[in-house]
Rosetta silent file (secondary structure, phi, psi, omega in degrees, C-alpha in Angstrom):
SEQUENCE: MYDKKEKREKRKKERGIVDFMMITHHFFHSLREWLLEIEDPRYQSYITYTRADLVYTVLISRQPDNRLFTILM
SCORE:     score description
SCORE:     0.000 S_00000001
   1 L     0.000  168.380 -179.891  -15.960   -5.461  -21.802 S_00000001
   2 L   -93.554  150.670  170.149  -17.508   -8.632  -20.502 S_00000001
   3 L   -84.200  173.743 -173.167  -20.703   -8.884  -18.557 S_00000001
   4 H   -61.206  -39.926 -178.208  -20.606  -10.679  -15.206 S_00000001
   5 H   -64.926  -45.811  178.970  -21.769  -14.028  -16.547 S_00000001
   6 H   -62.916  -38.797 -179.694  -19.145  -14.091  -19.321 S_00000001
   7 H   -64.692  -43.381  177.577  -16.451  -13.061  -16.849 S_00000001
   8 H   -61.115  -44.662 -179.816  -17.409  -15.892  -14.449 S_00000001
   9 H   -62.002  -43.336 -179.439  -17.370  -18.433  -17.284 S_00000001
  10 H   -63.591  -40.656  179.217  -13.980  -17.218  -18.470 S_00000001
  11 H   -65.079  -35.285  178.921  -12.532  -17.470  -14.957 S_00000001
  12 H   -65.219  -39.834 -177.109  -13.760  -21.055  -14.635 S_00000001
  13 H   -72.284  -47.224 -175.349  -12.056  -22.072  -17.875 S_00000001
  14 L  -122.276  114.800 -177.871   -8.734  -20.321  -17.389 S_00000001
  15 L   -90.791   -0.034  171.693   -7.383  -19.835  -13.932 S_00000001
  16 L    46.739 -100.131 -173.761   -4.389  -17.907  -15.284 S_00000001
  17 H   -63.828  -34.060  179.305   -2.298  -16.764  -12.359 S_00000001
  18 H   -64.816  -46.726  178.006   -3.291  -19.753  -10.220 S_00000001
  19 H   -62.119  -42.561  179.501   -2.096  -22.207  -12.865 S_00000001
  20 H   -59.396  -46.522 -178.619    1.096  -20.214  -13.376 S_00000001
  21 H   -68.191  -36.564  178.013    1.902  -20.254   -9.652 S_00000001
  22 H   -65.129  -43.719  179.188    1.093  -23.956   -9.322 S_00000001
  23 H   -65.745  -44.699  179.161    3.381  -24.867  -12.225 S_00000001
  24 H   -60.536  -44.879  179.943    6.132  -22.579  -10.971 S_00000001
  25 H   -66.041  -36.299 -179.052    5.896  -24.040   -7.480 S_00000001
  26 H   -66.284  -48.175 -175.841    5.876  -27.604   -8.820 S_00000001
  27 H   -88.527  -28.662 -178.422    8.965  -27.284  -11.019 S_00000001
  28 L  -130.582   61.802 -173.125   10.818  -24.518   -9.167 S_00000001
  29 L   -61.727  -21.315  179.326    9.611  -24.917   -5.592 S_00000001
  30 L  -105.274   13.213 -175.663   12.546  -22.920   -4.197 S_00000001
  31 H   -57.616  -46.081 -179.073   12.480  -20.136   -6.796 S_00000001
  32 H   -60.698  -43.037  179.443   11.218  -17.477   -4.384 S_00000001
  33 H   -66.322  -40.156  177.607   13.900  -18.325   -1.828 S_00000001
  34 H   -61.146  -43.781  179.968   16.598  -18.321   -4.522 S_00000001
  35 H   -64.607  -35.392 -179.968   15.487  -14.894   -5.706 S_00000001
  36 H   -74.179  -18.534  177.783   15.524  -13.532   -2.172 S_00000001
  37 H   -77.120  -19.622 -179.775   19.121  -14.749   -1.699 S_00000001
  38 L   -68.302  137.585  179.217   20.347  -12.461   -4.482 S_00000001
  39 L   -64.947  133.748 -178.219   21.957   -9.280   -3.189 S_00000001
  40 L  -102.358  112.950 -177.148   19.638   -6.299   -3.647 S_00000001
  41 L   -79.563   -4.295 -177.723   21.496   -3.106   -4.685 S_00000001
  42 L   -74.547  155.525  175.951   18.466   -0.873   -4.115 S_00000001
  43 L   -68.209  126.099 -173.848   18.217    1.455   -1.111 S_00000001
  44 H   -60.225  -32.210 -178.120   16.370   -0.478    1.569 S_00000001
  45 H   -72.234  -17.243 -178.895   14.233    2.490    2.627 S_00000001
  46 H   -97.451   -4.973 -173.570   12.815    2.812   -0.903 S_00000001
  47 L   -78.891  125.073  174.037   11.894   -0.839   -1.407 S_00000001
  48 L  -107.563  -43.296 -177.744    8.194   -1.648   -1.641 S_00000001
  49 L  -109.892  144.744  177.938    8.307   -4.926   -3.609 S_00000001
  50 L   -75.529  166.661  176.889   10.705   -7.818   -3.129 S_00000001
  51 H   -61.566  -38.180  179.408   12.916   -9.080   -5.928 S_00000001
  52 H   -62.040  -42.247  178.081   10.734  -12.173   -6.158 S_00000001
  53 H   -60.619  -42.912 -179.599    7.621  -10.026   -6.693 S_00000001
  54 H   -66.265  -41.062  179.553    9.337   -8.113   -9.498 S_00000001
  55 H   -66.426  -43.399  177.761   10.553  -11.280  -11.230 S_00000001
  56 H   -60.951  -39.257  178.386    7.111  -12.893  -11.047 S_00000001
  57 H   -61.423  -42.788  178.632    5.585   -9.748  -12.547 S_00000001
  58 H   -65.786  -44.083 -179.920    8.001   -9.893  -15.478 S_00000001
  59 H   -61.641  -41.861  179.985    7.401  -13.611  -16.017 S_00000001
  60 H   -67.054  -41.007 -177.401    3.642  -13.154  -16.026 S_00000001
  61 H   -71.835  -16.000 -179.156    3.775  -10.187  -18.385 S_00000001
  62 L   -92.395   10.397  177.300    5.933  -12.171  -20.832 S_00000001
  63 L   -63.091  142.281 -174.767    3.263  -14.793  -21.489 S_00000001
  64 L   -54.045  -40.868 -176.632    2.787  -15.277  -25.257 S_00000001
  65 L  -114.866    6.750  178.512   -0.832  -14.151  -25.386 S_00000001
  66 L    52.553   31.293 -177.891   -1.032  -12.204  -22.101 S_00000001
  67 H   -69.848  -19.052  178.368   -4.177  -14.112  -21.149 S_00000001
  68 H   -65.339  -38.304 -179.353   -3.272  -13.866  -17.472 S_00000001
  69 H   -78.821  -31.970 -179.341   -3.871  -10.138  -17.500 S_00000001
  70 H   -69.858  -26.471  177.954   -7.006  -10.244  -19.643 S_00000001
  71 H   -70.107  -37.554 -175.958   -8.687  -12.554  -17.143 S_00000001
  72 H   -75.386  -17.626 -176.782   -8.071  -10.134  -14.310 S_00000001
  73 L   -87.000    0.000    0.000   -9.569   -7.156  -16.153 S_00000001
């Protein structure tokens, strides 16, 4: 694991999720609204996360080197 100083330095260099969300918002500014317009076949009483949350999770986890998750750990 990293010590606190190394972790701070790493966060300064790579903002990971922040950069991902900024790029997504810049090029696909209506993506969240589009995803929410899709019909959701799940039972409404069981839903905790929106479709947009699930799609963003998949997109983040599919990064080539998964550096977004290593920064958060």
